C-alpha positions, -999 to +999 in steps of 0.1 A: -327+060+204-291+070+195-285+105+184-267+112+151-242+139+160-232+147+125-248+174+103-274+150+090-300+165+068-335+174+080-364+172+055-376+205+043-400+217+070-424+245+076-430+262+110-467+260+119-475+286+147-507+285+167-525+264+141-526+231+161-557+224+182-554+211+218-565+176+210-539+173+182-511+187+204-514+158+228-509+134+199-480+153+186-459+154+218-466+117+223-445+110+192-413+123+209-390+105+233-382+138+251-418+146+258-426+157+293-455+171+314-441+207+310-448+206+273-485+195+277-512+220+267-528+223+302-494+231+318-491+260+293-525+272+303-514+281+338-530+312+352-511+345+351-516+382+343-508+389+307-496+353+302-505+328+275-491+299+256-481+296+219-474+264+200-450+258+172-447+226+152-419+221+127-434+197+101-423+181+069-457+173+053-477+155+079-447+145+099-437+166+130-399+171+130-399+192+163-425+209+185-424+235+213-449+250+237-438+286+245-450+304+276-454+341+268-456+370+293-461+404+279-459+439+295-489+461+288-483+493+269-447+485+262-456+457+238-427+435+247-420+407+271-406+372+277-410+339+258-399+307+276-397+271+263-397+249+294-380+215+288-382+218+251-382+219+221-391+183+215-369+169+188-361+133+195-388+114+175-399+081+191-385+050+174-361+069+151-325+080+154-322+116+164-302+141+143-289+172+160-300+192+129-336+188+141-328+207+172-310+234+152-340+237+129-363+240+159-341+266+175-340+287+143-378+285+139-383+297+175-358+325+170-376+337+138-411+337+154-406+348+190-374+369+190-375+385+156-411+387+146-426+393+180-396+411+196-396+391+228-367+379+249-366+342+242-352+317+267-350+279+261-345+254+288-337+221+270-349+188+283-314+175+277-288+161+301-254+177+295-232+147+289-202+166+277-210+161+240-210+195+221-240+188+198-269+204+216-250+235+227-235+240+192-269+236+176-284+263+198-254+287+193-255+282+155-291+295+157-279+326+176-286+317+212-262+324+240-257+299+268-263+313+302-234+295+318-237+313+351-273+302+356-278+271+378-289+242+356-315+216+366-297+190+387-310+155+396-302+118+402-311+097+372-316+059+374-311+037+344-342+015+341-326-008+316-310-025+346-329-053+364-346-046+397-320-067+414-292-046+398-310-014+409-313-027+444-277-036+445-268-001+434-286+016+463-267+028+493-269+002+520-290+022+545-315+032+518-319-004+507-324-015+544-351+011+549-369+000+518-369-036+529-382-026+564-410-008+547-419-039+527-420-059+559-445-035+575-472-045+550-479-011+537-506-008+510-502+015+480-532+028+461-525+043+427-543+058+397-549+091+379-583+101+393-591+133+411-599+115+444-564+104+448-551+139+442-574+151+470-556+127+493-522+139+482-532+175+487-543+168+522-510+152+531-491+180+514-510+205+535-501+186+567-464+186+556-464+223+548-479+232+582-455+208+600-423+219+583-432+256+575-413+258+543-414+285+516-439+271+492-426+271+456-452+246+442-488+257+434-508+226+444-540+240+428-522+243+395-512+206+396-548+197+407-561+215+376-534+198+354-545+164+367-581+170+358-574+186+323-548+163+308-561+134+287-557+100+304-527+090+283-507+120+296-520+122+331-496+119+360-499+088+382-507+093+419-494+069+445-508+069+481-492+048+508-515+036+536-509+020+570-539+003+586-561+020+560-549+056+567-528+076+541-494+084+554-475+095+523-481+102+486-462+108+454-471+122+420-451+111+390-452+114+352-440+089+326-448+105+292-415+102+273-385+080+278-378+096+312-402+091+341-401+120+366-411+124+403-430+157+403-443+160+439-442+141+472-458+146+506-455+128+540-474+127+573-458+128+607-459+090+608-443+084+574-407+085+585-409+057+610-429+035+586-405+041+557-435+050+535-415+073+512-391+045+504-419+022+493-435+049+472-403+057+453-397+021+446-433+017+433-427+047+410-396+031+397-415-001+389-443+019+372-418+036+349-402+003+339-437-010+331-444+020+309-411+014+290-392+044+303-354+043+300-347+066+329-362+077+363-356+113+372-358+115+410-366+153+410-344+183+414-317+184+440-298+212+456-271+201+482-267+237+495-304+246+501-316+211+509-287+188+519-311+162+535-331+159+503-299+156+483-285+127+504-319+110+504-321+109+466-284+100+463-291+070+485-316+055+460-287+053+435-283+063+399-260+090+384-260+126+394-266+146+362-272+182+352-292+196+323-277+222+300-280+258+313-307+279+297-301+295+263-312+330+256-317+352+225-329+388+225-328+412+195-347+440+211-329+460+238-361+470+255-373+434+259-340+425+275-341+454+299-377+448+310-373+411+315-340+412+334-353+440+357-384+420+364-364+389+372-342+409+396-373+421+415-386+386+416-354+372+431-355+399+458-390+390+466-382+353+469-351+360+491-373+380+514-399+352+516-372+327+523-358+349+551-392+353+567-397+315+566-363+309+582-370+334+609-403+317+616-391+281+615-380+264+646-352+242+632-374+221+609-357+209+577-368+219+543-396+200+527-390+171+504-409+184+473-396+170+440-388+194+412-394+193+383-462+089+288-483+066+278-496+063+313-532+052+305-552+061+336-566+031+353-590+029+382-573+033+415-557+001+425-542-011+457-512-033+462-490-044+491-456-027+491-433-057+489-400-070+476-404-080+440 
């Protein structure tokens, strides 16, 4: 829905903190167009020492105006720590025009609860493409946040699903389109669904790919396995497995909760490249998102410097390269800022060391193609032939 960029009024609303049960949370986030898997309750329940999730709902009567799941990490003894909103807050209500004042009100409520009352460093990563309009940034800054302009924002290729499939095909790079059509001619079968058995197949292919390519693993597959099992069917990611002669050769995990469908994970076998299986899977994910009424397909994060091959591959499918807003940060307690920033510096050093060890041990293999970062009612695993629509 279109966004009202003026200072439109927001109904008087109260901030409800940690009063919403898990079952009700799923219903609340489903009422927002900007809902995503990162704001689901099981995602916030990820394991971690001294880590937990908090939930804030800004409501006018019984109507949610905005909502945010906040991941909190605290430092024992010091009584301080870090609060992070990943791809939130949610403020674009489904079926209604969005007013930027809803985002501002949500940001102010988050500030009051987590930065002022709890004394945490609060960081917000909006689920919002930076299209050059000043509204979202101005709303955050009016609430006291500072934009971390030097931080690398989330970057992806986004396909407009309002176009017809013929128009989307025409917008692809020629080589990508040819590879897709070759895959269709090979008679590949695609099984899909949301059940645990399909995730087991995906995990097996992912393990093969990891052993083959020897990349620094940034994705916790066990966490996504747990997420798949704990989410209610309406929010559960869809798993697509491509088979050749009955054997799985590639798999993809995607989510279509809000208006943007997102490719979360992908994995390939050694035979997938010559079969074009990954092309067929991405096309099927695109069809699935159109079926679910999504407006956009987010192809998953890209980084042309760290993974130029993955960048070119996703660019070939077409769409517009976009970036989200950089993170916003607010800290009113000096100790919290010092502790969090020191911890992040140590984490970056650890990651660089791990990357260096992987590069030293790798024998020229390219980086893995792992993506990222609905009303997808789970159906029984179904099989279809990958083909030209």
